[in-house]
Every structure is written in structure tokens, then in C-alpha cells.
All heavy atoms as TSV, in Angstrom:
chain	resi	resn	atom	element	x	y	z
A	1	MET	N	N	4.850	-14.460	19.063
A	1	MET	CA	C	5.378	-14.975	20.315
A	1	MET	C	C	5.891	-13.820	21.162
A	1	MET	O	O	6.509	-12.895	20.652
A	1	MET	CB	C	6.526	-15.944	20.077
A	1	MET	CG	C	6.134	-17.312	19.624
A	1	MET	SD	S	7.614	-18.322	19.462
A	1	MET	CE	C	7.163	-19.655	20.501
A	2	THR	N	N	5.675	-13.947	22.439
A	2	THR	CA	C	6.201	-12.924	23.340
A	2	THR	C	C	7.675	-13.188	23.599
A	2	THR	O	O	8.194	-14.272	23.312
A	2	THR	CB	C	5.436	-12.960	24.678
A	2	THR	OG1	O	5.702	-14.198	25.324
A	2	THR	CG2	C	3.952	-12.767	24.465
A	3	SER	N	N	8.330	-12.191	24.139
A	3	SER	CA	C	9.763	-12.352	24.410
A	3	SER	C	C	10.003	-13.405	25.491
A	3	SER	O	O	11.012	-14.099	25.460
A	3	SER	CB	C	10.381	-11.020	24.813
A	3	SER	OG	O	9.772	-10.522	25.986
A	4	ALA	N	N	9.063	-13.540	26.434
A	4	ALA	CA	C	9.221	-14.578	27.464
A	4	ALA	C	C	9.130	-15.964	26.835
A	4	ALA	O	O	9.889	-16.864	27.186
A	4	ALA	CB	C	8.168	-14.414	28.545
A	5	ALA	N	N	8.206	-16.127	25.889
A	5	ALA	CA	C	8.070	-17.425	25.221
A	5	ALA	C	C	9.330	-17.746	24.424
A	5	ALA	O	O	9.797	-18.893	24.421
A	5	ALA	CB	C	6.853	-17.422	24.314
A	6	LEU	N	N	9.889	-16.745	23.770
A	6	LEU	CA	C	11.137	-16.958	23.032
A	6	LEU	C	C	12.279	-17.307	23.976
A	6	LEU	O	O	13.141	-18.115	23.639
A	6	LEU	CB	C	11.484	-15.724	22.208
A	6	LEU	CG	C	10.604	-15.487	20.989
A	6	LEU	CD1	C	10.979	-14.165	20.326
A	6	LEU	CD2	C	10.721	-16.623	20.003
A	7	ALA	N	N	12.290	-16.699	25.154
A	7	ALA	CA	C	13.328	-17.013	26.133
A	7	ALA	C	C	13.221	-18.471	26.565
A	7	ALA	O	O	14.230	-19.156	26.716
A	7	ALA	CB	C	13.224	-16.092	27.341
A	8	TYR	N	N	11.987	-18.957	26.749
A	8	TYR	CA	C	11.817	-20.352	27.143
A	8	TYR	C	C	12.203	-21.303	26.021
A	8	TYR	O	O	12.773	-22.364	26.269
A	8	TYR	CB	C	10.385	-20.610	27.597
A	8	TYR	CG	C	10.067	-19.964	28.915
A	8	TYR	CD1	C	9.004	-19.084	29.044
A	8	TYR	CD2	C	10.841	-20.225	30.034
A	8	TYR	CE1	C	8.714	-18.482	30.252
A	8	TYR	CE2	C	10.570	-19.635	31.250
A	8	TYR	CZ	C	9.495	-18.766	31.359
A	8	TYR	OH	O	9.227	-18.176	32.554
A	9	VAL	N	N	11.915	-20.944	24.787
A	9	VAL	CA	C	12.334	-21.769	23.656
A	9	VAL	C	C	13.861	-21.787	23.577
A	9	VAL	O	O	14.473	-22.846	23.368
A	9	VAL	CB	C	11.723	-21.246	22.334
A	9	VAL	CG1	C	12.358	-21.925	21.136
A	9	VAL	CG2	C	10.218	-21.445	22.339
A	10	GLY	N	N	14.467	-20.637	23.788
A	10	GLY	CA	C	15.930	-20.562	23.792
A	10	GLY	C	C	16.536	-21.414	24.885
A	10	GLY	O	O	17.539	-22.100	24.679
A	11	TYR	N	N	15.911	-21.390	26.063
A	11	TYR	CA	C	16.418	-22.223	27.158
A	11	TYR	C	C	16.261	-23.697	26.823
A	11	TYR	O	O	17.157	-24.492	27.105
A	11	TYR	CB	C	15.700	-21.897	28.461
A	11	TYR	CG	C	16.107	-22.816	29.589
A	11	TYR	CD1	C	17.425	-22.851	30.022
A	11	TYR	CD2	C	15.198	-23.654	30.191
A	11	TYR	CE1	C	17.817	-23.699	31.035
A	11	TYR	CE2	C	15.576	-24.504	31.209
A	11	TYR	CZ	C	16.892	-24.524	31.627
A	11	TYR	OH	O	17.278	-25.361	32.625
A	12	GLY	N	N	15.145	-24.059	26.211
A	12	GLY	CA	C	14.953	-25.446	25.812
A	12	GLY	C	C	16.030	-25.907	24.845
A	12	GLY	O	O	16.569	-27.011	24.960
A	13	LEU	N	N	16.367	-25.056	23.898
A	13	LEU	CA	C	17.434	-25.388	22.956
A	13	LEU	C	C	18.792	-25.424	23.652
A	13	LEU	O	O	19.645	-26.246	23.325
A	13	LEU	CB	C	17.450	-24.383	21.809
A	13	LEU	CG	C	16.244	-24.433	20.883
A	13	LEU	CD1	C	16.311	-23.292	19.869
A	13	LEU	CD2	C	16.160	-25.771	20.177
A	14	ALA	N	N	18.981	-24.538	24.625
A	14	ALA	CA	C	20.260	-24.484	25.334
A	14	ALA	C	C	20.474	-25.708	26.210
A	14	ALA	O	O	21.611	-26.047	26.529
A	14	ALA	CB	C	20.335	-23.215	26.187
A	15	THR	N	N	19.421	-26.392	26.603
A	15	THR	CA	C	19.586	-27.577	27.443
A	15	THR	C	C	19.845	-28.847	26.642
A	15	THR	O	O	20.212	-29.863	27.230
A	15	THR	CB	C	18.346	-27.804	28.333
A	15	THR	OG1	O	17.209	-27.963	27.493
A	15	THR	CG2	C	18.149	-26.668	29.297
A	16	LEU	N	N	19.674	-28.794	25.340
A	16	LEU	CA	C	19.924	-29.986	24.532
A	16	LEU	C	C	21.384	-30.436	24.616
A	16	LEU	O	O	21.653	-31.614	24.843
A	16	LEU	CB	C	19.545	-29.734	23.071
A	16	LEU	CG	C	18.061	-29.684	22.767
A	16	LEU	CD1	C	17.845	-29.311	21.308
A	16	LEU	CD2	C	17.412	-30.999	23.089
A	17	GLY	N	N	22.296	-29.520	24.443
A	17	GLY	CA	C	23.720	-29.867	24.467
A	17	GLY	C	C	24.166	-30.445	25.800
A	17	GLY	O	O	24.755	-31.535	25.839
A	18	PRO	N	N	23.909	-29.731	26.911
A	18	PRO	CA	C	24.303	-30.298	28.203
A	18	PRO	C	C	23.612	-31.625	28.519
A	18	PRO	O	O	24.220	-32.513	29.116
A	18	PRO	CB	C	23.886	-29.221	29.207
A	18	PRO	CG	C	23.940	-27.956	28.431
A	18	PRO	CD	C	23.501	-28.340	27.049
A	19	GLY	N	N	22.362	-31.776	28.119
A	19	GLY	CA	C	21.666	-33.038	28.368
A	19	GLY	C	C	22.325	-34.196	27.635
A	19	GLY	O	O	22.539	-35.275	28.202
A	20	ILE	N	N	22.653	-33.971	26.388
A	20	ILE	CA	C	23.338	-35.002	25.600
A	20	ILE	C	C	24.732	-35.255	26.177
A	20	ILE	O	O	25.164	-36.408	26.308
A	20	ILE	CB	C	23.418	-34.586	24.117
A	20	ILE	CG1	C	22.015	-34.587	23.506
A	20	ILE	CG2	C	24.352	-35.498	23.334
A	20	ILE	CD1	C	21.938	-33.945	22.137
A	21	GLY	N	N	25.417	-34.183	26.557
A	21	GLY	CA	C	26.766	-34.316	27.116
A	21	GLY	C	C	26.787	-35.128	28.403
A	21	GLY	O	O	27.638	-36.000	28.584
A	22	ILE	N	N	25.849	-34.862	29.296
A	22	ILE	CA	C	25.801	-35.608	30.551
A	22	ILE	C	C	25.445	-37.070	30.286
A	22	ILE	O	O	26.004	-37.973	30.904
A	22	ILE	CB	C	24.805	-34.955	31.538
A	22	ILE	CG1	C	25.396	-33.653	32.066
A	22	ILE	CG2	C	24.501	-35.891	32.701
A	22	ILE	CD1	C	24.476	-32.883	32.965
A	23	GLY	N	N	24.536	-37.310	29.351
A	23	GLY	CA	C	24.191	-38.685	29.012
A	23	GLY	C	C	25.379	-39.472	28.498
A	23	GLY	O	O	25.622	-40.608	28.914
A	24	ILE	N	N	26.141	-38.871	27.605
A	24	ILE	CA	C	27.332	-39.534	27.073
A	24	ILE	C	C	28.362	-39.745	28.181
A	24	ILE	O	O	28.964	-40.818	28.292
A	24	ILE	CB	C	27.922	-38.723	25.908
A	24	ILE	CG1	C	26.984	-38.770	24.707
A	24	ILE	CG2	C	29.312	-39.232	25.533
A	24	ILE	CD1	C	27.358	-37.823	23.584
A	25	MET	N	N	28.546	-38.719	29.022
A	25	MET	CA	C	29.538	-38.807	30.088
A	25	MET	C	C	29.203	-39.924	31.078
A	25	MET	O	O	30.072	-40.703	31.461
A	25	MET	CB	C	29.636	-37.467	30.815
A	25	MET	CG	C	30.672	-37.449	31.890
A	25	MET	SD	S	30.978	-35.832	32.602
A	25	MET	CE	C	29.409	-35.058	32.594
A	26	VAL	N	N	27.950	-40.019	31.484
A	26	VAL	CA	C	27.550	-41.064	32.427
A	26	VAL	C	C	27.697	-42.441	31.785
A	26	VAL	O	O	28.177	-43.389	32.415
A	26	VAL	CB	C	26.109	-40.827	32.928
A	26	VAL	CG1	C	25.594	-42.013	33.713
A	26	VAL	CG2	C	26.049	-39.573	33.784
A	27	GLY	N	N	27.318	-42.545	30.525
A	27	GLY	CA	C	27.459	-43.821	29.828
A	27	GLY	C	C	28.902	-44.276	29.733
A	27	GLY	O	O	29.221	-45.449	29.976
A	28	LYS	N	N	29.790	-43.360	29.402
A	28	LYS	CA	C	31.209	-43.714	29.303
A	28	LYS	C	C	31.804	-44.041	30.665
A	28	LYS	O	O	32.668	-44.910	30.783
A	28	LYS	CB	C	31.999	-42.578	28.644
A	28	LYS	CG	C	31.627	-42.335	27.204
A	28	LYS	CD	C	31.943	-43.540	26.351
A	28	LYS	CE	C	31.599	-43.278	24.906
A	28	LYS	NZ	N	31.940	-44.411	24.049
A	29	THR	N	N	31.325	-43.359	31.714
A	29	THR	CA	C	31.796	-43.678	33.060
A	29	THR	C	C	31.360	-45.086	33.445
A	29	THR	O	O	32.133	-45.845	34.049
A	29	THR	CB	C	31.257	-42.655	34.077
A	29	THR	OG1	O	31.722	-41.357	33.708
A	29	THR	CG2	C	31.736	-42.973	35.478
A	30	GLN	N	N	30.138	-45.451	33.098
A	30	GLN	CA	C	29.669	-46.802	33.389
A	30	GLN	C	C	30.472	-47.848	32.611
A	30	GLN	O	O	30.801	-48.905	33.148
A	30	GLN	CB	C	28.178	-46.931	33.054
A	30	GLN	CG	C	27.282	-46.121	33.951
A	30	GLN	CD	C	27.386	-46.558	35.397
A	30	GLN	OE1	O	27.392	-47.738	35.706
A	30	GLN	NE2	N	27.495	-45.595	36.288
A	31	GLU	N	N	30.795	-47.545	31.370
A	31	GLU	CA	C	31.626	-48.466	30.584
A	31	GLU	C	C	33.001	-48.627	31.217
A	31	GLU	O	O	33.521	-49.740	31.325
A	31	GLU	CB	C	31.793	-47.949	29.158
A	31	GLU	CG	C	30.580	-48.089	28.292
A	31	GLU	CD	C	30.815	-47.541	26.894
A	31	GLU	OE1	O	31.984	-47.437	26.466
A	31	GLU	OE2	O	29.818	-47.205	26.238
A	32	GLY	N	N	33.601	-47.520	31.625
A	32	GLY	CA	C	34.913	-47.569	32.255
A	32	GLY	C	C	34.890	-48.338	33.562
A	32	GLY	O	O	35.813	-49.092	33.871
A	33	THR	N	N	33.830	-48.163	34.345
A	33	THR	CA	C	33.700	-48.882	35.606
A	33	THR	C	C	33.523	-50.378	35.353
A	33	THR	O	O	34.062	-51.206	36.087
A	33	THR	CB	C	32.507	-48.331	36.410
A	33	THR	OG1	O	32.736	-46.949	36.678
A	33	THR	CG2	C	32.340	-49.060	37.720
A	34	ALA	N	N	32.783	-50.730	34.315
A	34	ALA	CA	C	32.594	-52.150	33.993
A	34	ALA	C	C	33.904	-52.791	33.538
A	34	ALA	O	O	34.174	-53.950	33.844
A	34	ALA	CB	C	31.531	-52.307	32.913
A	35	ARG	N	N	34.722	-52.013	32.834
A	35	ARG	CA	C	35.984	-52.556	32.334
A	35	ARG	C	C	37.046	-52.635	33.420
A	35	ARG	O	O	37.840	-53.572	33.446
A	35	ARG	CB	C	36.513	-51.711	31.175
A	35	ARG	CG	C	35.688	-51.815	29.928
A	35	ARG	CD	C	36.184	-50.828	28.886
A	35	ARG	NE	N	35.274	-50.743	27.772
A	35	ARG	CZ	C	35.437	-51.371	26.629
A	35	ARG	NH1	N	36.479	-52.150	26.455
A	35	ARG	NH2	N	34.562	-51.226	25.662
A	36	GLN	N	N	37.099	-51.606	34.285
A	36	GLN	CA	C	38.117	-51.563	35.339
A	36	GLN	C	C	37.467	-51.104	36.644
A	36	GLN	O	O	37.502	-49.925	36.982
A	36	GLN	CB	C	39.247	-50.600	34.974
A	36	GLN	CG	C	40.089	-51.078	33.818
A	36	GLN	CD	C	41.233	-50.137	33.557
A	36	GLN	OE1	O	41.058	-48.928	33.548
A	36	GLN	NE2	N	42.414	-50.704	33.360
A	37	PRO	N	N	36.884	-52.034	37.375
A	37	PRO	CA	C	36.177	-51.657	38.609
A	37	PRO	C	C	37.073	-51.013	39.661
A	37	PRO	O	O	36.595	-50.256	40.503
A	37	PRO	CB	C	35.626	-52.988	39.123
A	37	PRO	CG	C	35.694	-53.934	37.997
A	37	PRO	CD	C	36.754	-53.444	37.076
A	38	GLU	N	N	38.365	-51.270	39.604
A	38	GLU	CA	C	39.269	-50.716	40.620
A	38	GLU	C	C	39.433	-49.197	40.511
A	38	GLU	O	O	39.870	-48.555	41.460
A	38	GLU	CB	C	40.635	-51.403	40.576
A	38	GLU	CG	C	41.422	-51.204	39.295
A	38	GLU	CD	C	41.084	-52.207	38.198
A	38	GLU	OE1	O	40.159	-53.016	38.367
A	38	GLU	OE2	O	41.769	-52.148	37.163
A	39	VAL	N	N	39.100	-48.594	39.387
A	39	VAL	CA	C	39.208	-47.140	39.241
A	39	VAL	C	C	37.842	-46.451	39.281
A	39	VAL	O	O	37.712	-45.297	38.891
A	39	VAL	CB	C	39.969	-46.747	37.949
A	39	VAL	CG1	C	41.399	-47.211	37.986
A	39	VAL	CG2	C	39.255	-47.247	36.719
A	40	ALA	N	N	36.835	-47.161	39.780
A	40	ALA	CA	C	35.476	-46.608	39.796
A	40	ALA	C	C	35.393	-45.310	40.594
A	40	ALA	O	O	34.705	-44.377	40.189
A	40	ALA	CB	C	34.500	-47.637	40.363
A	41	GLY	N	N	36.097	-45.226	41.720
A	41	GLY	CA	C	36.056	-44.011	42.542
A	41	GLY	C	C	36.604	-42.802	41.811
A	41	GLY	O	O	36.014	-41.717	41.849
A	42	ARG	N	N	37.728	-42.972	41.140
A	42	ARG	CA	C	38.323	-41.851	40.383
A	42	ARG	C	C	37.445	-41.464	39.208
A	42	ARG	O	O	37.287	-40.275	38.906
A	42	ARG	CB	C	39.722	-42.225	39.913
A	42	ARG	CG	C	40.708	-42.244	41.064
A	42	ARG	CD	C	42.106	-42.635	40.685
A	42	ARG	NE	N	42.557	-42.103	39.420
A	42	ARG	CZ	C	43.586	-42.592	38.754
A	42	ARG	NH1	N	44.260	-43.620	39.234
A	42	ARG	NH2	N	43.945	-42.070	37.620
A	43	LEU	N	N	36.876	-42.457	38.529
A	43	LEU	CA	C	35.987	-42.146	37.410
A	43	LEU	C	C	34.760	-41.375	37.884
A	43	LEU	O	O	34.337	-40.415	37.242
A	43	LEU	CB	C	35.544	-43.434	36.707
A	43	LEU	CG	C	36.582	-44.147	35.867
A	43	LEU	CD1	C	36.027	-45.460	35.345
A	43	LEU	CD2	C	37.055	-43.282	34.724
A	44	PHE	N	N	34.198	-41.799	39.014
A	44	PHE	CA	C	33.007	-41.136	39.533
A	44	PHE	C	C	33.320	-39.691	39.919
A	44	PHE	O	O	32.551	-38.779	39.610
A	44	PHE	CB	C	32.465	-41.895	40.746
A	44	PHE	CG	C	31.227	-41.281	41.320
A	44	PHE	CD1	C	30.016	-41.397	40.668
A	44	PHE	CD2	C	31.288	-40.557	42.497
A	44	PHE	CE1	C	28.867	-40.818	41.191
A	44	PHE	CE2	C	30.154	-39.978	43.025
A	44	PHE	CZ	C	28.940	-40.096	42.381
A	45	THR	N	N	34.457	-39.478	40.560
A	45	THR	CA	C	34.852	-38.116	40.945
A	45	THR	C	C	35.011	-37.228	39.721
A	45	THR	O	O	34.506	-36.100	39.685
A	45	THR	CB	C	36.172	-38.149	41.744
A	45	THR	OG1	O	35.983	-38.975	42.888
A	45	THR	CG2	C	36.599	-36.759	42.160
A	46	ASN	N	N	35.699	-37.727	38.714
A	46	ASN	CA	C	35.881	-36.949	37.484
A	46	ASN	C	C	34.552	-36.695	36.786
A	46	ASN	O	O	34.328	-35.623	36.227
A	46	ASN	CB	C	36.846	-37.660	36.540
A	46	ASN	CG	C	38.267	-37.604	37.040
A	46	ASN	OD1	O	38.617	-36.749	37.846
A	46	ASN	ND2	N	39.082	-38.527	36.585
A	47	MET	N	N	33.634	-37.673	36.837
A	47	MET	CA	C	32.327	-37.496	36.208
A	47	MET	C	C	31.537	-36.397	36.915
A	47	MET	O	O	30.897	-35.571	36.265
A	47	MET	CB	C	31.536	-38.799	36.233
A	47	MET	CG	C	30.195	-38.690	35.534
A	47	MET	SD	S	29.101	-40.076	35.860
A	47	MET	CE	C	28.656	-39.763	37.552
A	48	ILE	N	N	31.581	-36.370	38.242
A	48	ILE	CA	C	30.843	-35.352	38.985
A	48	ILE	C	C	31.391	-33.960	38.696
A	48	ILE	O	O	30.632	-33.003	38.515
A	48	ILE	CB	C	30.879	-35.662	40.500
A	48	ILE	CG1	C	30.108	-36.947	40.784
A	48	ILE	CG2	C	30.339	-34.514	41.317
A	48	ILE	CD1	C	28.634	-36.873	40.444
A	49	ILE	N	N	32.707	-33.829	38.631
A	49	ILE	CA	C	33.305	-32.532	38.295
A	49	ILE	C	C	32.884	-32.106	36.889
A	49	ILE	O	O	32.499	-30.956	36.659
A	49	ILE	CB	C	34.839	-32.598	38.426
A	49	ILE	CG1	C	35.222	-32.767	39.898
A	49	ILE	CG2	C	35.496	-31.349	37.830
A	49	ILE	CD1	C	36.680	-33.097	40.117
A	50	GLY	N	N	32.946	-33.022	35.940
A	50	GLY	CA	C	32.529	-32.710	34.569
A	50	GLY	C	C	31.057	-32.364	34.482
A	50	GLY	O	O	30.661	-31.453	33.759
A	51	ALA	N	N	30.214	-33.081	35.230
A	51	ALA	CA	C	28.781	-32.796	35.217
A	51	ALA	C	C	28.502	-31.406	35.768
A	51	ALA	O	O	27.622	-30.695	35.266
A	51	ALA	CB	C	28.029	-33.850	36.023
A	52	GLY	N	N	29.255	-31.010	36.787
A	52	GLY	CA	C	29.096	-29.654	37.322
A	52	GLY	C	C	29.428	-28.597	36.285
A	52	GLY	O	O	28.735	-27.579	36.177
A	53	MET	N	N	30.470	-28.833	35.520
A	53	MET	CA	C	30.852	-27.881	34.479
A	53	MET	C	C	29.805	-27.832	33.371
A	53	MET	O	O	29.474	-26.752	32.870
A	53	MET	CB	C	32.220	-28.248	33.915
A	53	MET	CG	C	33.337	-28.046	34.882
A	53	MET	SD	S	34.910	-28.476	34.136
A	53	MET	CE	C	35.982	-28.235	35.518
A	54	VAL	N	N	29.274	-28.972	32.993
A	54	VAL	CA	C	28.247	-29.008	31.949
A	54	VAL	C	C	26.972	-28.324	32.438
A	54	VAL	O	O	26.314	-27.593	31.701
A	54	VAL	CB	C	27.977	-30.463	31.504
A	54	VAL	CG1	C	26.784	-30.550	30.593
A	54	VAL	CG2	C	29.203	-31.032	30.807
A	55	GLU	N	N	26.612	-28.547	33.701
A	55	GLU	CA	C	25.425	-27.908	34.258
A	55	GLU	C	C	25.600	-26.395	34.330
A	55	GLU	O	O	24.628	-25.654	34.195
A	55	GLU	CB	C	25.107	-28.463	35.643
A	55	GLU	CG	C	24.466	-29.826	35.596
A	55	GLU	CD	C	23.140	-29.827	34.862
A	55	GLU	OE1	O	22.344	-28.890	35.032
A	55	GLU	OE2	O	22.904	-30.782	34.113
A	56	ALA	N	N	26.827	-25.935	34.539
A	56	ALA	CA	C	27.072	-24.490	34.527
A	56	ALA	C	C	26.727	-23.917	33.159
A	56	ALA	O	O	26.157	-22.824	33.063
A	56	ALA	CB	C	28.521	-24.197	34.889
A	57	LEU	N	N	27.039	-24.651	32.103
A	57	LEU	CA	C	26.671	-24.202	30.754
A	57	LEU	C	C	25.157	-24.121	30.603
A	57	LEU	O	O	24.639	-23.189	29.979
A	57	LEU	CB	C	27.251	-25.145	29.702
A	57	LEU	CG	C	28.761	-25.146	29.540
A	57	LEU	CD1	C	29.170	-26.234	28.558
A	57	LEU	CD2	C	29.239	-23.795	29.068
A	58	ALA	N	N	24.447	-25.083	31.173
A	58	ALA	CA	C	22.988	-25.059	31.092
A	58	ALA	C	C	22.429	-23.855	31.843
A	58	ALA	O	O	21.484	-23.212	31.381
A	58	ALA	CB	C	22.412	-26.354	31.648
A	59	LEU	N	N	23.003	-23.536	32.986
A	59	LEU	CA	C	22.529	-22.377	33.748
A	59	LEU	C	C	22.826	-21.072	33.018
A	59	LEU	O	O	22.018	-20.149	33.046
A	59	LEU	CB	C	23.156	-22.368	35.135
A	59	LEU	CG	C	22.652	-23.460	36.068
A	59	LEU	CD1	C	23.438	-23.448	37.368
A	59	LEU	CD2	C	21.178	-23.298	36.338
A	60	ILE	N	N	23.969	-21.001	32.363
A	60	ILE	CA	C	24.276	-19.811	31.565
A	60	ILE	C	C	23.258	-19.681	30.434
A	60	ILE	O	O	22.767	-18.595	30.144
A	60	ILE	CB	C	25.716	-19.877	31.020
A	60	ILE	CG1	C	26.709	-19.710	32.168
A	60	ILE	CG2	C	25.954	-18.823	29.946
A	60	ILE	CD1	C	28.145	-20.014	31.789
A	61	GLY	N	N	22.915	-20.813	29.803
A	61	GLY	CA	C	21.891	-20.800	28.756
A	61	GLY	C	C	20.530	-20.375	29.265
A	61	GLY	O	O	19.723	-19.842	28.532
A	62	PHE	N	N	20.268	-20.611	30.540
A	62	PHE	CA	C	19.005	-20.198	31.147
A	62	PHE	C	C	18.985	-18.695	31.415
A	62	PHE	O	O	17.974	-18.036	31.225
A	62	PHE	CB	C	18.787	-20.970	32.461
A	62	PHE	CG	C	17.566	-20.551	33.201
A	62	PHE	CD1	C	16.307	-20.839	32.712
A	62	PHE	CD2	C	17.668	-19.862	34.388
A	62	PHE	CE1	C	15.164	-20.466	33.396
A	62	PHE	CE2	C	16.531	-19.478	35.085
A	62	PHE	CZ	C	15.284	-19.775	34.588
A	63	VAL	N	N	20.108	-18.136	31.818
A	63	VAL	CA	C	20.165	-16.725	32.223
A	63	VAL	C	C	20.291	-15.787	31.030
A	63	VAL	O	O	19.683	-14.713	31.022
A	63	VAL	CB	C	21.333	-16.516	33.211
A	63	VAL	CG1	C	21.554	-15.060	33.506
A	63	VAL	CG2	C	21.052	-17.285	34.497
A	64	ILE	N	N	21.049	-16.141	30.033
A	64	ILE	CA	C	21.346	-15.237	28.911
A	64	ILE	C	C	20.085	-14.711	28.215
A	64	ILE	O	O	20.005	-13.504	27.958
A	64	ILE	CB	C	22.300	-15.923	27.912
A	64	ILE	CG1	C	23.685	-16.095	28.543
A	64	ILE	CG2	C	22.406	-15.151	26.612
A	64	ILE	CD1	C	24.379	-14.793	28.899
A	65	PRO	N	N	19.073	-15.534	27.906
A	65	PRO	CA	C	17.889	-14.960	27.237
A	65	PRO	C	C	17.205	-13.867	28.062
A	65	PRO	O	O	16.668	-12.914	27.511
A	65	PRO	CB	C	16.961	-16.145	27.035
A	65	PRO	CG	C	17.831	-17.340	27.056
A	65	PRO	CD	C	18.958	-16.992	27.979
A	66	PHE	N	N	17.225	-14.011	29.377
A	66	PHE	CA	C	16.586	-13.008	30.219
A	66	PHE	C	C	17.430	-11.741	30.325
A	66	PHE	O	O	16.897	-10.640	30.450
A	66	PHE	CB	C	16.303	-13.582	31.610
A	66	PHE	CG	C	15.303	-14.691	31.566
A	66	PHE	CD1	C	15.687	-15.998	31.754
A	66	PHE	CD2	C	13.972	-14.430	31.302
A	66	PHE	CE1	C	14.777	-17.024	31.709
A	66	PHE	CE2	C	13.048	-15.457	31.239
A	66	PHE	CZ	C	13.446	-16.751	31.444
A	67	VAL	N	N	18.737	-11.889	30.260
A	67	VAL	CA	C	19.619	-10.724	30.301
A	67	VAL	C	C	19.511	-9.938	28.998
A	67	VAL	O	O	19.468	-8.701	29.000
A	67	VAL	CB	C	21.076	-11.159	30.558
A	67	VAL	CG1	C	22.035	-10.007	30.416
A	67	VAL	CG2	C	21.201	-11.777	31.941
A	68	VAL	N	N	19.433	-10.643	27.886
A	68	VAL	CA	C	19.391	-9.995	26.576
A	68	VAL	C	C	18.071	-9.283	26.334
A	68	VAL	O	O	18.034	-8.201	25.774
A	68	VAL	CB	C	19.663	-11.043	25.467
A	68	VAL	CG1	C	19.426	-10.463	24.094
A	68	VAL	CG2	C	21.074	-11.571	25.584
A	69	LYS	N	N	16.974	-9.864	26.803
A	69	LYS	CA	C	15.675	-9.244	26.529
A	69	LYS	C	C	15.546	-7.996	27.349
A	69	LYS	O	O	15.235	-6.978	27.173
A	69	LYS	CB	C	14.529	-10.186	26.812
A	69	LYS	CG	C	14.133	-10.256	28.245
A	69	LYS	CD	C	12.852	-11.026	28.372
A	69	LYS	CE	C	12.351	-10.789	29.790
A	69	LYS	NZ	N	11.051	-11.141	30.037
């Protein structure tokens, strides 16, 4: 395998965690909204902030293999 191919495999593995994390986060936000619709706005805001942080981890996982090689 070339180093570029290994970098892509590494990125694929690095996206597993954030993908699972965002899925769980969105699911729990939907559960919270179903249970207490009056706090839906606050839940959505917190979910978006959390999703941004999780996506930052995915972007770091994308950049690191290229920096290391």
C-alpha cells in the first residue's frame, strides 16, 4: 500500500468515532425534544455546538495522516 492509501484508511477509521458520536447525539436530542418539547430550542443549540466540536475531531483525523507522512 502506498502512503496515500494508508492515509485514506486512517481517515476512514478516524471518522468512525465522530460518526457514531453525532448519531448518538442527534438521537438523544430527538428523545429529549419528544419528552420536553418546550426545551427543543436549547437542546438544538447545544446539539449544534457539540456537533461542531465532534466535526473538529474528524477534521483533525483527516489532517494528521498527511502531516505525519
